[in-house]
FIVO-833910 format. One record per residue: x, y, z of N, C-alpha, C in turn. Coordinates in steps of 0.001 Angstrom, whole numbers, plus 500000, padded with zeros to 6 digits. Layout:
residues N
R       nu       nv       nw      cau      cav      caw       cu       cv       cw
R        X        Y        Z        X        Y        Z        X        Y        Z
...
***
This chain:
residues 345
R       nu       nv       nw      cau      cav      caw       cu       cv       cw
R   491033   476885   503956   492030   477422   503044   491469   478345   502018
R   492082   479439   501779   491561   480445   500746   492072   479948   499386
R   491194   480163   498387   491579   479761   497061   491178   480789   496009
R   491530   480547   494742   491245   481584   493715   489705   481757   493591
R   488936   480779   493819   487512   480963   493745   487024   482003   494756
R   487566   481801   495984   487175   482713   497065   487554   484174   496695
R   488733   484392   496099   489155   485758   495772   488350   486317   494649
R   487960   485451   493677   487107   485950   492627   485668   486343   493178
R   485153   485484   494011   483874   485747   494596   483996   487043   495532
R   485099   487116   496265   485239   488264   497150   485349   489509   496338
R   486094   489510   495229   486181   490654   494398   484815   491133   493845
R   484120   490191   493296   482830   490532   492739   481845   491061   493811
R   481764   490367   494967   480804   490710   496000   481262   492005   496753
R   482544   492174   496902   482939   493395   497664   482621   494628   496839
R   482842   494601   495554   482391   495756   494722   480935   495945   494621
R   480207   494773   494577   478757   494822   494633   478256   495411   495896
R   478872   495043   497028   478443   495605   498328   478694   497071   498330
R   479915   497469   497774   480192   498934   497739   479164   499678   496956
R   478822   499111   495804   477880   499799   494925   476515   499936   495548
R   476054   498762   496078   474678   498702   496635   474558   499508   497926
R   475583   499475   498758   475530   500145   499990   475483   501659   499823
R   476116   502179   498809   476210   503619   498656   475482   504194   497490
R   474567   503358   496868   473890   503815   495623   472819   504822   496046
R   472408   504870   497261   471336   505783   497673   471722   507239   497408
R   473012   507596   497521   473433   508989   497221   474612   508964   496308
R   474540   509771   495264   475647   509960   494350   476725   510791   494881
R   476504   511350   496074   477452   512385   496538   478215   511911   497856
R   478189   510609   498168   478968   510248   499271   480450   510418   499010
R   481138   510922   500056   482539   511225   499913   483287   509868   500298
R   484533   509800   499916   485319   508617   500273   485290   508361   501812
R   485436   509391   502555   485371   509201   503998   484027   508599   504455
R   482882   509126   503887   481601   508532   504285   481526   507186   503870
R   482007   506763   502692   481920   505352   502229   482786   504476   503106
R   483959   504939   503454   484863   504077   504409   484109   503922   505645
R   483532   504985   506222   482854   504922   507549   481710   503928   507497
R   480959   503975   506374   479767   503122   506234   480196   501638   506215
R   481291   501448   505437   481804   500016   505302   482302   499556   506570
R   483051   500454   507381   483513   500062   508674   482414   499725   509647
R   481416   500533   509605   480232   500317   510566   479537   499028   510132
R   479380   498702   508823   478766   497476   508471   479590   496245   508896
R   480938   496438   508840   481757   495343   509204   481726   495086   510758
R   481749   496137   511511   481705   496008   513010   480361   495501   513451
R   479277   495855   512834   477963   495464   513192   477802   493929   513055
R   478641   493304   512224   478468   491901   511968   479351   491058   512903
R   480189   491638   513710   481091   490979   514628   480442   490551   515918
R   480978   489514   516499   480534   489104   517916   481303   490048   518822
R   480864   490146   520124   481553   490984   521123   483035   490685   521238
R   483340   489339   521193   484717   488904   521311   485529   489298   520079
R   484956   489244   518893   485662   489674   517748   485852   491139   517751
R   484855   491950   518170   484919   493329   518263   486082   493778   519198
R   486242   493129   520236   487366   493371   521195   488695   493234   520468
R   488778   492214   519662   490091   492039   518902   490327   493050   517833
R   489174   493478   517179   489345   494271   516037   489469   495751   516310
R   489073   496250   517442   489004   497647   517681   490031   498149   518734
R   490406   499414   518538   491391   499988   519411   491000   501413   519545
R   491520   502139   520585   491313   503567   520618   492182   504288   519615
R   491797   505482   519232   492539   506154   518151   493926   506488   518600
R   494155   506675   519910   495550   506973   520350   496356   505706   520711
R   495844   504550   520495   496605   503352   520797   497800   503336   519985
R   498996   502972   520609   500220   502916   519839   500205   501820   518772
R   499263   500940   518886   499202   499905   517839   498920   500517   516436
R   498295   501698   516335   497950   502281   515098   499155   502559   514218
R   500358   502875   514841   501489   503094   514041   502492   501945   514112
R   502103   500775   514698   502893   499655   514760   502695   498780   513548
R   503222   499324   512389   502943   498664   511142   504243   497800   510690
R   503990   496761   509902   505059   495913   509387   504586   495196   508073
R   505480   494484   507479   505191   493838   506284   505769   492462   506117
R   506160   491904   507279   506752   490578   507337   505856   489646   508010
R   506026   488368   507788   505022   487377   508447   505301   487302   509987
R   504358   487906   510711   504366   487800   512159   503013   487857   512713
R   502885   487592   513942   501541   487639   514675   501227   489199   514937
R   500043   489615   514509   499697   490950   514729   498445   491061   515639
R   498081   492281   515982   496862   492574   516653   495806   492889   515615
R   494528   492534   515940   493496   492812   515005   492722   491536   514817
R   491834   491456   513940   491037   490258   513639   491310   489770   512292
R   491757   488505   512163   492153   487910   510851   490960   487482   510071
R   491081   487417   508781   490094   486940   507916   489778   485454   508275
R   490843   484791   508773   490686   483328   509129   489689   483175   510273
R   489591   484153   511078   488633   484081   512215   487235   484555   511964
R   486983   485002   510680   485659   485515   510273   484847   484456   509702
R   483501   484670   509797   482576   483860   508951   482593   484294   507525
R   482057   483541   506631   482086   483965   505196   481423   485351   504994
R   480343   485581   505698   479677   486885   505505   480534   488040   506071
R   481267   487757   507235   482052   488844   507814   483291   489078   506863
R   483793   488038   506215   484904   488188   505282   484509   489102   504174
R   483332   488927   503664   482930   489768   502527   482782   491248   502987
R   482332   491499   504208   482228   492803   504736   483626   493406   504908
R   484577   492550   505339   485960   493023   505506   486513   493418   504095
R   486198   492568   503142   486656   492846   501760   485945   494154   501234
R   484721   494373   501589   484078   495578   501183   484728   496832   501801
R   485164   496694   502948   485875   497857   503691   487145   498098   502825
R   487884   497041   502479   489137   497175   501707   488790   497876   500426
R   487800   497462   499706   487424   497974   498420   486952   499457   498516
R   486532   499869   499701   486065   501254   499852   487168   502245   499655
R   488431   501778   499861   489554   502695   499762   490436   502542   498471
R   490270   501387   497803   491153   501039   496723   490459   501199   495381
R   491257   501417   494373   490752   501315   493016   490640   499796   492636
R   490084   499479   491474   489962   498097   491085   491420   497514   490937
R   492332   498232   490320   493690   497721   490170   494326   497533   491606
R   494114   498404   492497   494609   498284   493889   494094   497076   494567
R   492746   496870   494470   492155   495761   495141   492690   494451   494557
R   492827   494338   493231   493346   493177   492565   494759   492833   493039
R   495563   493919   493134   496930   493718   493575   496936   493162   495045
R   496159   493810   495870   496132   493489   497350   495669   492060   497531
R   494632   491606   496895   494126   490309   497103   494979   489231   496453
R   495592   489587   495346   496513   488586   494705   497742   488477   495571
R   498333   489539   496203   499339   489492   497119   499079   488454   498266
R   497862   488540   498807   497384   487682   499869   497465   486213   499385
R   496995   486000   498129   497006   484664   497608   498367   484003   497366
R   499391   484816   497326   500722   484265   497012   501212   483403   498246
R   500679   483628   499353   501047   482785   500546   500868   481337   500271
R   499844   481009   499495   499578   479635   499064   500787   479056   498375
R   501301   479891   497374   502437   479494   496586   503707   479366   497460
R   503941   480286   498346   505027   480214   499274   505016   478974   500164
R   503820   478665   500608   503730   477453   501481   504107   476162   500701
R   503796   476071   499400   504118   474963   498643   505627   475009   498350
R   506202   476144   498011   507556   476214   497701   508446   475870   498940
R   508035   476352   500122   508882   476157   501323   508562   474818   502038
R   507532   474245   501696   507141   472885   502231   507123   472902   503772
R   506613   473980   504282   506519   474097   505735   507737   474462   506497
R   508868   474738   505755   510074   475025   506432   510334   476527   506814
R   509489   477339   506293   509596   478797   506614   508569   479186   507574
R   508295   480510   507656   507230   481020   508572   505855   480438   508181
R   504907   480662   509004   503542   480253   508682   503051   481009   507469
R   502584   480339   506424   502088   481016   505263   500562   480725   505122
R   499752   481664   505147   498356   481457   505153   497702   482717   504502
R   497005   482536   503350   496330   483693   502770   495213   484358   503623
R   494832   483646   504659   493803   484263   505530   494350   484932   506781
R   495672   484857   506904   496266   485645   508088   496598   487115   507702
R   495508   487802   507421   495537   489209   507228   494579   489876   508185
R   495005   490945   508881   494333   491455   510042   493587   492779   509681
R   492371   492887   510118   491666   494085   510034   491651   494756   511454
R   491990   496062   511513   492054   496743   512792   491326   498119   512514
R   490535   498534   513536   489832   499850   513417   490185   500618   514653
R   490565   501885   514499   491112   502719   515548   490136   503900   515660
R   489490   504051   516810   488511   505127   517052   487137   504634   516559
R   486214   505602   516503   484865   505374   516044   484600   505831   514673
R   484314   505104   513683   484062   505475   512356   482708   506136   512229
R   482633   507249   511456   481411   507902   511166   481294   509326   511501
R   480341   510054   510871   480168   511494   511235   481440   512298   511002
R   481600   513233   511919   482794   514127   511853   483933   513635   512712
R   483810   512276   513120   484819   511873   514041   486154   511582   513245
R   487238   511553   514090   488528   511244   513493   488822   509798   513933
R   489139   508972   512978   489367   507615   513232   490410   506984   512150
R   490701   505774   512326   491614   505167   511331   491315   503649   511218
R   491953   503068   510216   491841   501611   510026   493010   501024   509283
R   493180   499768   509356   494311   499099   508707   493950   497693   508312
R   494458   497337   507163   494458   495893   506713   495926   495512   506565
R   496391   494495   507229   497824   494224   507205   498109   492736   507337
R   499111   492289   506662   499646   490908   506778   500933   490839   506017
R   501410   489672   505674   502649   489443   504965   502612   490180   503569
R   503533   491150   503476   503693   491867   502141   502511   492769   501854
R   501722   493166   502821   500702   494074   502588   500439   494911   503895
R   500569   496200   503841   500215   497092   504981   499528   498368   504373
R   498295   498444   504640   497422   499606   504155   496836   500341   505378
R   497334   501525   505559   497071   502307   506734   496244   503563   506361
R   495113   503878   507041   494257   504972   506716   493983   505786   507980
R   493947   507093   507802   493536   507944   508840   492470   508933   508246
R   491344   509056   508904   490237   509930   508421   490101   511010   509453
R   490378   512246   509043   490408   513381   509999   489135   514174   509931
R   488466   514225   511047   487236   514937   511179   486202   514602   510052
R   486227   513350   509679   485223   512803   508769   485470   513368   507309
R   486608   513924   507014   486746   514522   505668   488198   514119   505095
R   489212   514738   505580   490529   514539   505020   491042   513099   505296
R   491738   512585   504357   492136   511192   504446   493592   511073   504122
R   494342   510217   504947   495725   509826   504693   495676   508340   504387
R   496467   507889   503345   496588   506518   502852   497948   506001   503071
R   498854   506606   503804   500231   506096   503952   500548   505966   505383
R   501545   505009   505705   502378   504246   504881   501550   503196   504068
R   502018   503022   502838   501292   502126   501949   502389   501149   501412
R   502313   499834   501720   503274   498833   501302   502608   497752   500644
R   503189   497392   499459   502790   496234   498650   504079   495487   498342
R   504077   494172   498575   505319   493316   498252   504831   492131   497481
R   505783   491374   496958   505470   490250   496192   506642   489181   496248
R   506345   488043   496786   507277   486906   496836   506481   485589   496528
R   506853   485059   495342   507812   485486   494404   507316   486690   493585
R   508300   487443   493090   507921   488587   492184   507390   488039   490949
R   507890   486973   490409   507303   486218   489255   507197   484795   489658
R   506028   484246   489494   505826   482856   489764   506467   482064   488662
R   507343   481151   488963   508126   480496   487932   507636   479137   487592
R   506797   478508   488445   506365   477143   488137   504864   476996   488540
R   504220   475982   487954   502928   475684   488342   501817   476393   487510
R   500544   476176   487867   499431   476713   487000   499481   478191   486968
R   500051   478909   487903   500123   480436   487859   501445   480947   487414
R   502217   480114   486760   503479   480510   486185   503336   481798   485344
R   504247   482695   485550   504228   483991   484801   503519   485142   485516
R   502866   484900   486576   502118   485827   487420   503149   486853   488033
R   502943   488182   487710   503885   489157   488313   502931   490263   488916
R   502681   490175   490196   501729   491159   490759   502187   492583   490659
R   503521   492822   490823   504084   494202   490784   504943   494353   489552
R   504609   493618   488514   505383   493654   487272   505388   495029   486673
R   504327   495750   486684   504299   497108   486095   505298   498000   486722
R   505290   498055   488106   506233   498837   488785   507673   498520   488501
R   507980   497263   488269   509299   496829   487931   509671   497203   486505
R   508757   496897   485533   508955   497222   484135   509174   498684   483860
R   508338   499456   484551   508449   501001   484349   509772   501481   484790
R   510264   500929   485956   511588   501337   486470   512680   500973   485416
R   512649   499776   484931   513638   499365   483975   513471   500209   482701
R   512263   500536   482268   512070   501322   481001   512708   502686   481174
R   512610   503318   482380   513186   504587   482686   514656   504522   482695
R   515287   503581   483451   516761   503559   483502   517299   503321   482143
R   516687   502558   481296   517180   502264   479953   516987   503371   478989
R   516116   504377   479394   515924   505490   478499   517005   506594   478596
R   517769   506521   479654   518765   507595   479917   519944   507469   479037
R   520558   508639   478776   521813   508716   478073   522902   508262   479112
R   524060   507981   478609   525162   507494   479498   525457   508643   480499
R   525431   509809   480097   525647   510950   481031   524559   511062   482100
R   523294   510800   481720   522246   510845   482678   522320   509714   483612
R   522692   508517   483074   522750   507294   483909   523840   507408   484979
R   524927   508088   484628   525982   508291   485659   525450   509078   486886
R   524438   510016   486646   523849   510709   487717   522820   509878   488464
R   522058   509088   487776   520946   508313   488281   521415   507190   489158
R   522384   506439   488697   522858   505240   489432   523865   505703   490502
R   523453   505693   491752   524290   506222   492852   525177   505142   493456
R   524887   503927   493211   525735   502816   493656   525418   501562   492848
R   526368   500733   492575   526187   499503   491768   525664   498376   492641
R   525532   498601   493931   525045   497511   494821   523710   497988   495387
R   522747   497205   495125   521344   497565   495623   521240   497163   497067
R   520504   497958   497904   520280   497587   499306   519469   496351   499405
R   519601   495616   500464   518835   494386   500670   517339   494653   501004
R   516965   495883   501338   515696   496246   501810   515411   497643   501511
R   514132   498050   501438   513858   499534   501315   514461   500205   502459
R   515055   501326   502192   515946   501945   503168   515182   502400   504402
R   513898   502857   504233   513194   503383   505375   512529   502286   506168
R   512616   501007   505704   512060   499901   506463   510598   500115   506911
R   510401   499678   508150   508982   499923   508624   509034   501009   509776
R   509884   502018   509580   509972   503132   510573   508623   503808   510641
R   508259   504163   511880   507076   504918   512082   507143   506436   511639
R   508304   506902   511750   508559   508390   511449   509787   508358   510597
R   509817   508914   509425   510955   508936   508538   511328   510334   508313
R   512566   510549   507995   513117   511905   507609   513358   511840   506164
R   513525   513021   505605   513790   513181   504148   515120   512471   503892
R   515190   511577   502934   516454   511002   502483   517130   511967   501609
R   518465   511839   501642   519325   512717   500843   518882   512616   499324
R   518573   513665   498654   518162   513639   497292   519348   513208   496415
R   519295   512099   495842   520352   511562   494987   519610   511206   493656
R   520457   511077   492598   519910   510747   491296   519784   511899   490350
R   518813   511848   489476   518577   512836   488469   517219   513516   488756
R   517220   514897   488773   515940   515598   488916   515129   515465   487620
R   513831   515469   487816   512923   515344   486710   513064   516513   485720
R   513486   517640   486249   513673   518895   485388   514756   518607   484338
R   515653   517672   484553   516787   517338   483602   516428   516182   482693
R   515186   515750   482781   514787   514673   481859   514025   515213   480690
R   514082   514429   479585   513292   514928   478476   511730   514594   478681
R   511038   514900   477770   509483   514777   477974   509125   513268   478024
R   509719   512467   477197   509444   511055   477192   509826   510421   478532
R   511001   510805   479099   511437   510276   480392   510589   510755   481520
R   510118   511984   481451   509142   512568   482481   507889   511814   482464
R   507458   511407   481244   506217   510698   481127   506324   509317   481806
R   507441   508609   481684   507621   507329   482299   507663   507487   483789
R   508377   508545   484258   508419   508814   485719   507062   509090   486266
R   506207   509834   485509   504811   510129   485966   504059   508808   486014
R   504298   507902   485061   503604   506567   485049   503966   505804   486286
R   505276   505807   486690   505737   505178   487893   504947   505653   489044
R   504876   506948   489230   504217   507554   490375   502696   507169   490400
R   502093   507234   489203   500712   506919   489193   500409   505501   489435
R   501309   504600   489071   501127   503216   489323   501006   502891   490834
R   501685   503638   491654   501609   503526   493124   500370   504227   493621
R   500143   505497   493183   499123   506268   493781   497727   505862   493316
R   497596   505379   492138   496317   504940   491593   495902   503545   492072
R   496632   502968   493063   496119   501785   493692   494867   502142   494518
R   494761   503506   494810   493684   504016   495629   492594   504528   494775
R   491400   504745   495304   490323   505202   494531   490533   506546   493958
R   489789   506867   492890   490159   507995   492039   490279   509323   492821
R   489276   509565   493662   489258   510809   494437   490502   511084   495290
R   490950   509973   495927   492121   509970   496735   493365   510170   495903
R   493475   509385   494893   494668   509497   493980   494752   510778   493313
R   493695   511374   492861   493681   512657   492193   494262   513777   493154
R   493766   513660   494341   494221   514675   495338   495731   514628   495584
R   496227   513423   495714   497668   513262   495965   498447   513638   494790
R   498037   513276   493524   498701   513655   492392   498704   515170   492115
R   497635   515837   492629   497621   517311   492421   498650   517919   493359
R   498740   517359   494565   499887   517857   495446   501280   517732   494902
R   501463   516593   494245   502803   516343   493598   502994   517368   492480
R   501979   517545   491641   502054   518493   490489   502400   519881   491040
R   501779   520276   492097   502037   521562   492689   503464   521753   493114
R   504018   520666   493646   505451   520723   494166   506468   520881   493033
R   506027   520516   491763   506883   520781   490639   507910   519697   490413
R   508658   519856   489322   509731   518938   488908   511048   519213   489457
R   511327   520468   489820   512639   520811   490276   513214   519979   491383
R   512374   519646   492343   512796   518927   493550   512394   517486   493460
R   511970   516999   492283   511587   515538   492190   512664   514804   491590
R   513182   513739   492233   514369   512981   491848   514068   511475   491631
R   514819   510923   490692   514692   509488   490463   516170   508949   490648
R   516315   507887   491444   517616   507325   491736   517577   505823   491595
R   518699   505199   491224   518740   503799   490934   519972   503215   491702
R   519883   501982   492162   521052   501261   492690   520983   499841   492258
R   522127   499270   491932   522240   497896   491521   522287   497755   489967
R   522082   496531   489518   522113   496269   488079   520910   496757   487335
R   521066   496847   486063   520017   497412   485231   519440   496346   484257
R   519917   495158   484333   519404   494097   483392   518492   493156   484160
R   517538   492567   483533   516596   491694   484151   517282   490536   484900
R   516871   490330   486068   517485   489217   486908   518551   489728   487856
R   518976   490951   487692   519985   491543   488583   519233   492306   489713
R   519828   492202   490929   519256   492915   492030   519197   494432   491791
R   518160   495015   492124   517952   496464   491816   517034   497162   492802
R   517156   498443   492770   516447   499305   493768   516216   500631   493057
R   515135   501210   493185   514932   502640   492812   514060   503419   493797
R   514221   504707   493668   513350   505499   494488   513039   506838   493780
R   511809   507334   494082   511350   508629   493569   510974   509462   494796
R   511514   510731   494809   511280   511471   496002   511335   513009   495704
R   510514   513691   496492   510730   515141   496651   510843   515438   498105
R   510550   516687   498494   510712   517032   499943   509716   516355   500914
R   508622   515825   500361   507680   515245   501273   507120   513963   500831
R   507473   513458   499632   506940   512253   498971   508070   511315   498711
R   507797   510016   498964   508864   509008   498727   508280   507693   498338
R   508781   507136   497129   508510   505827   496712   509839   505083   496778
R   509780   503900   497269   511023   502984   497265   510562   501628   496675
R   511426   501127   495847   511204   499744   495226   512484   498979   495313
R   512424   497742   495853   513585   496920   496032   513289   495585   495562
R   514123   495019   494734   514036   493655   494228   515416   493038   494255
R   515804   492517   495409   517139   491871   495563   517081   490532   496234
R   516140   490252   497072   516027   489033   497787   515661   487825   496905
R   515969   486590   497294   515625   485459   496613   515982   485501   495093
R   517215   485831   494871   517809   486013   493515   517017   486951   492699
R   516834   488099   493303   516103   489156   492662   514741   488729   492130
R   514013   488025   493035   512642   487561   492707   511687   487750   493829
R   511889   488964   494501   511218   489229   495692   511111   490737   495924
R   509978   491284   495713   509827   492769   495649   509203   493353   496986
R   509786   494462   497407   509191   495328   498413   508982   496687   497827
R   507819   497213   497948   507571   498593   497422   506736   499392   498313
R   507205   500517   498692   506504   501419   499723   506315   502824   499215
R   505234   503421   499653   504985   504822   499413   504805   505465   500782
R   505580   506539   501023   505522   507333   502285   505268   508712   501998
R   504526   509359   502857   504178   510784   502829   504723   511398   504052
R   505787   512154   503958   506506   512541   505176   505690   513555   505998
R   504687   514190   505380   503807   515111   506093   502612   514374   506670
R   502131   513400   505954   500772   512853   506284   500762   511328   506619
R   501832   510693   506787   501885   509337   507278   501071   509251   508610
R   500121   508230   508602   499282   508052   509775   498396   509332   510077
R   498163   510114   509206   497430   511427   509392   498351   512572   509669
R   499575   512377   510208   500561   513375   510331   500038   514740   510714
R   500411   515738   509899   500038   517155   510189   498614   517333   510289
R   497810   516566   509567   496295   516762   509634   495822   516401   511019
R   496358   515318   511547   495972   514817   512825   496436   515832   513927
R   497682   516370   513797   498093   517441   514742   497186   518655   514765
R   496779   519085   513530   495805   520202   513473   494480   519839   514150
R   494102   518680   514014   492825   518239   514667   492979   518275   516204
R   494063   517766   516713   494205   517885   518165   494419   519301   518666
R   494975   520163   517896   495131   521539   518287   493695   522231   518436
R   492694   521715   517732   491302   522231   517821   490581   521719   518985
R   490985   520535   519438   490277   519894   520517   490542   520640   521842
R   489420   521033   522561   489645   521741   523835   490294   520878   524883
R   491261   521404   525595   491949   520636   526622   491363   520974   527993
R   491159   520037   528858   490571   520321   530201   491569   521165   531026
***
């Protein structure tokens, strides 16, 4: 069984491994560090484990993502030795910021709480049932991908020609959204995302709020679900261009809370793309109640970027939050450009 001590040790050692593995050069790119971490992880596996953990780049499993408790393909942390687990955690930390790594591992740990709450009556809850999958061959100028996924966590990466990186679909969830009882009472893994949304909706004038709230009934799930390919949702709500500077600042904080789950170089690049797109086509929309404890949903979107946040299940104490890039999910346009360069027989 996984416990808080394991996570604290994993956090410390994963970042130590990242630092020690890559300290030889101050100029390693994120793609190089991910590849090195993946190579180290794979080198520690048995042949049987390698078979479970690896897939071809073109395998349909690469886009078979989900965020509910189910049996997946890949190698679980439960099947790993302690040393292999640390290398798997080091791979995870090679892509995430410290805040992102803390969120991800804490989400994993919530399955312990759910198991106690449900007393075995629900799905199998196990903090070690998170799967590591690697697609293609990591390293050099190769194009490859990897995923860490389990209940309420789906982190998908594509590395194109050893350089460009896609980090979406990106899903973080939390059940319970707030731990109500026991020694971890008060824990809110995604509390910042929730609080910022409420801060923004309460900052609007009555006239603005009439534009922002497009329905008083929040959807029971993020609208795009676990679709492999999504289309642009109809822009509803209030454009950022019609917000005052304080409101725009909160909106930017919401976006950054999602994007800065990833390491600084990756986050900075995605935020620069958003800044270039401008405020005119950037919308914030809300559905449901606006007071604490009421089911609610919000989304932030432009023509290619989408954040969705939903807290309606389990008496509005169960969060699903997803970030999608309509151009670059699973590598998207970058991967198509790569294949266009590959000579065909």
